[in-house]
MARDOVEX-984165 format. One record per atom (N, C-alpha, C): x, y, z. Coordinates in steps of 0.001 Angstrom, whole numbers, padded with zeros to 6 digits, always signed. Each point is the difference from the previous one (the first is absolute). Last residue first. Example, Ala and Ser with C-alpha at 12.3 -4.5 7.8 and 13.67 -1.06 7.14 Angstrom:
REM residues 2
+012850-002250+007080
+000820+001190+000060
-000770+001090+000730
+000290-005720-000070
-000890+001190+000000
+000900+001200+000000
This chain:
REM residues 121
+010545+013532+043473
-000531-001357-000225
-001291-000165+000737
+001870+004257-000362
+001048-000672-000782
-000417-001437-000310
-002320+003673+002619
-000547-000661-001165
+001036-000672-000894
+000336+002361+004431
+000216+000842-001173
-000514-000634-001298
-000164-002316+004200
-000802+001221+000156
+000108+000906-001226
+002752-003796+000148
-001415-000401-000147
-000897+001223+000090
+004576+000615+000860
-000247-000279-001415
-001467-000344-000249
+001403+000559+004426
+000032+001291-000698
-000321-000191-001488
+000488-003886+002505
-001241+000682+000357
-000070+001377-000661
+003944-002478-000453
-001075-000595-000809
-001339+000660+000318
+003655+001296+002636
+000155+000478-001375
-001102-000564-000895
+000148-001516+004472
-000308+001430-000037
+000055+000527-001437
+001324-004434+000766
-001454+000135+000185
-000415+001466-000073
+004587-000911-000099
-000636-000435-001244
-001517+000142+000107
+002509+000856+003879
+000209+001040-001013
-000695-000364-001311
+000064-003226+003381
-000923+001084+000361
+000122+001144-001009
+003007-003550-000427
-001355-000458-000329
-001033+001080+000302
+004445+000782+001268
-000134+000062-001458
-001404-000415-000412
+001162-000457+004503
-000248+001399-000351
-000148+000169-001510
+001208-004227+001644
-001377+000307+000397
-000365+001434-000360
+004461-001361-000685
-000899-000665-000949
-001463+000297+000320
+003424+003708+001668
-000162-001443+000172
-000924-000579-001074
+003376+004346+000057
-001417-000303-000171
-000138-001523+000041
+004264+002447+000131
-000760+000211+001224
-001486-000243-000115
+002890+001395-004390
+000409-000706+001214
-000959+000298+001149
-000387+000022-005478
-000398+000791+001161
+000316-000819+001247
+002193+000259-005281
-000775-000796+000956
-000274+000874+001214
+000552+002656-004519
+000810-000783+000938
-000893-000886+000861
-000850+001756-005142
-000508+000109+001377
+000922-000811+000901
+001274+002488-004886
-000293-001229+000736
-000517+000306+001390
-000878+003675-003797
+001166-000748+000465
-000446-001219+000787
-002901+003079-002379
+000396+000506+001312
+001288-000633+000495
-003070-000417-004134
+001372+000512-000102
+000503+000566+001323
-003736-004195-001463
+000139+001425+000274
+001468+000412-000107
-001478-004490-000519
-001157+000689-000582
+000172+001514+000058
+003449-002886+001653
-000396-000609-001263
-001237+000638-000631
+004203-000126+004216
-000886+000889-000738
-000365-000660-001326
+001285-002982+004266
+000615+000731-001100
-001047+000859-000694
-000051-001514+005296
-000543-000271-001338
+000737+000833-001035
+000320-002275+005526
+000121+001137-000895
-000578-000382-001355
-000065-002847+003925
+001186-000074-000861
+000301+001263-000775
-003754-000583+003212
+001067-000853+000525
+001302+000093-000782
-003954+002421-001390
+000373+000432+001352
+001226-000783+000481
-001755-001247-004139
+000480+001382-000097
+000447+000507+001367
-002072-004251-000304
+001384-000003-000445
+000565+001413-000104
-004553-000468+001108
+000849-000594+001049
+001465+000103-000386
-003143+001261-003244
+000114+001009+001057
+000893-000513+001134
-001006-002976-003413
+000892+001039-000533
+000164+001138+001008
-003031-003483+000987
+001387-000443+000125
+000966+001060-000532
-004675+000548-000522
+000440+000326+001360
+001462-000397+000200
-001110+000907-005018
-000615-000804+001065
+000466+000489+001369
-000437+002288-004916
+000936-000030+001132
-000699-000707+001162
-002326-000080-003978
+001301+000380-000556
+001096-000016+001054
-004603-000966+000972
+000331-000894-001114
+001366+000311-000595
-001884+002740+003529
+000450-001319+000465
+000323-000994-001109
+000604+005302-000708
-001155-000900+000101
+000509-001377+000426
+002584+004114-000959
+000154-000857+001179
-001243-000842+000272
+000214+003170-003564
+001174-000851-000237
+000214-000974+001161
-003400+003461+000095
-000385-001244-000665
+001185-000923-000276
-000028+003298+004213
+000110+000187-001443
-000286-001345-000653
+001288+001777+004783
-001408-000036-000391
-000035+000410-001480
+004068+000126+001956
-000405-001400+000169
-001471-000189-000316
+003802+003747-001836
-001249-000215+000727
-000303-001492+000087
+005201+001619-000385
-001259-000105-000745
-001233-000113+000891
+004710+002716+001290
-000511-001359-000191
-001365-000018-000637
+002660+004033+000921
+000990-001033+000325
-000470-001419-000280
-002609+004081-000441
+001098+000150-000956
+001065-001077+000220
-004786-001452+001529
+000745+001241+000222
+001030+000145-001120
-004957-003070+001457
+001280+000235-000662
+000612+001341+000351
-004161-002335+001696
-000173+000878-001154
+001279+000291-000770
-001474-002661+004251
+000487-000663-001208
-000082+000823-001255
-001155+001608+004507
-000956-000998-000487
+000403-000597-001350
+003145+003700+000960
-001209-000133+000820
-000974-000951-000676
+005107-000631-001502
-000988+001050+000161
-001194-000362+000870
+004386-002278-001404
-001225-000357-000720
-001168+000938+000260
+004486+000503+002036
+000173-000206-001441
-001314-000194-000754
+000002+000836+004743
+001035+000899-000520
+000139-000114-001521
-002883-002996+002599
-000531+001319-000361
+001023+000899-000685
+000689-004558+002067
-000279+000122-001433
-000323+001428-000475
+000957-001723+004718
+000921-000694-000895
-000147+000327-001488
-002656+001963+003786
+001367-000146+000504
+000967-000508-001071
-004669+000397-000884
+000533+001345+000247
+001451-000061+000449
-002281-004087-000548
+000198+000661-001284
+000632+001378+000202
-001343-002366+003801
+001191-000604-000601
+000338+000672-001324
-003984+001340+002051
+001153+000434+000798
+001309-000558-000563
-004033-001428-001992
+000217+001424-000262
+001221+000515+000757
-001416-004406+000820
+000569+000145-001334
+000313+001437-000344
-002294-000940+003993
+001400-000454+000097
+000702+000176-001335
-004550+000876-000017
+000693+001030+000789
+001477-000362+000153
-002808-003143-002100
+000189+001179-000841
+000755+001103+000734
-001229-003828+002426
+001043-000330-000972
+000288+001192-000901
-003576+000408+003007
+001273-000046+000730
+001164-000296-000947
-004476-000101-001678
+000464+001364+000286
+001348+000019+000711
-001081-004220-003138
-000706+000671+001098
+000671+001338+000298
+000219-001988-005016
+000548-000252+001336
-000817+000727+001064
-002129-001711-004705
+000643+001158+000621
+000541-000362+001380
-000449-003452-003991
-000827+000416+001130
+000748+001142+000687
+000264-003172-004875
+000347+001174+000779
-001032+000260+001089
+000304-003542-003585
+000073-000302+001419
+000249+001229+000877
-000357+000047-004885
-001069-000893+000426
-000040-000154+001512
+003426+002588-001988
-001290+000601-000295
-001130-000853+000545
+004379-001644+000339
-000229+001090+000933
-001359+000642-000251
+001617-003382-002912
-000492-000535+001268
-000315+001108+000994
-000231+000453-005345
+000832+000400+001128
-000564-000580+001281
-000171-001280-005584
-000721+000160+001265
+000969+000344+001113
+001446-000997-004540
-000559+001342+000182
-000710+000209+001325
+002116-004221-001254
+000985+001049-000210
-000574+001372+000318
-002821-003782+000156
+000985-000076+001076
+001001+001132-000125
-003174-000498-003439
-000646+000427+001240
+001018+000033+001131
+001392-001674-004129
-000172+001455-000079
-000682+000535+001242
+000533-004670-000340
+001296+000665+000166
-000153+001512-000062
-003821-002660-000887
+000384-000083+001410
+001303+000749+000245
-001393-000380-004445
-000918+000880+000743
+000369+000004+001472
+002364-002975-002728
+000358+001384-000321
-000888+000984+000756
-000974-004604+000347
+001258+000313+000690
+000397+001448-000249
-003719-001631-002320
-000307+000109+001431
+001248+000359+000788
+000513-000871-004574
-000738+001251+000205
-000305+000208+001474
+001955-004080-001220
+000957+001090-000175
-000685+001338+000249
-002724-003781-000023
+000885-000026+001169
+001006+001141-000066
-002847-000752-003656
-000727+000601+001121
+000883+000078+001233
+001711-002227-003776
-000055+001429-000218
-000713+000711+001151
């Protein structure tokens, strides 16, 4: 019985603990600047200034995009493949052409930093 209880406690910790929360380190200023420029070029039109959202796309600085609900991989795939509308009524997100894998990583760091500053995680 103790073994089962210990496994259940461990499983609940693993499920609820966010690696990003425990390991988050703010990107350096150069990465943030690159991220901001990439964001303005590729994301701003739909997702608004600093991820605040527009009439065309949802806010990225929102609790629905907490790392426990939308991992970094979900952001990668959204840029690379597009995303079906599932939390919002803005319609499907098209894939974003012309953004390299390295640039996607910088964009994710920029967005996560905005979220962190806003207290999302």
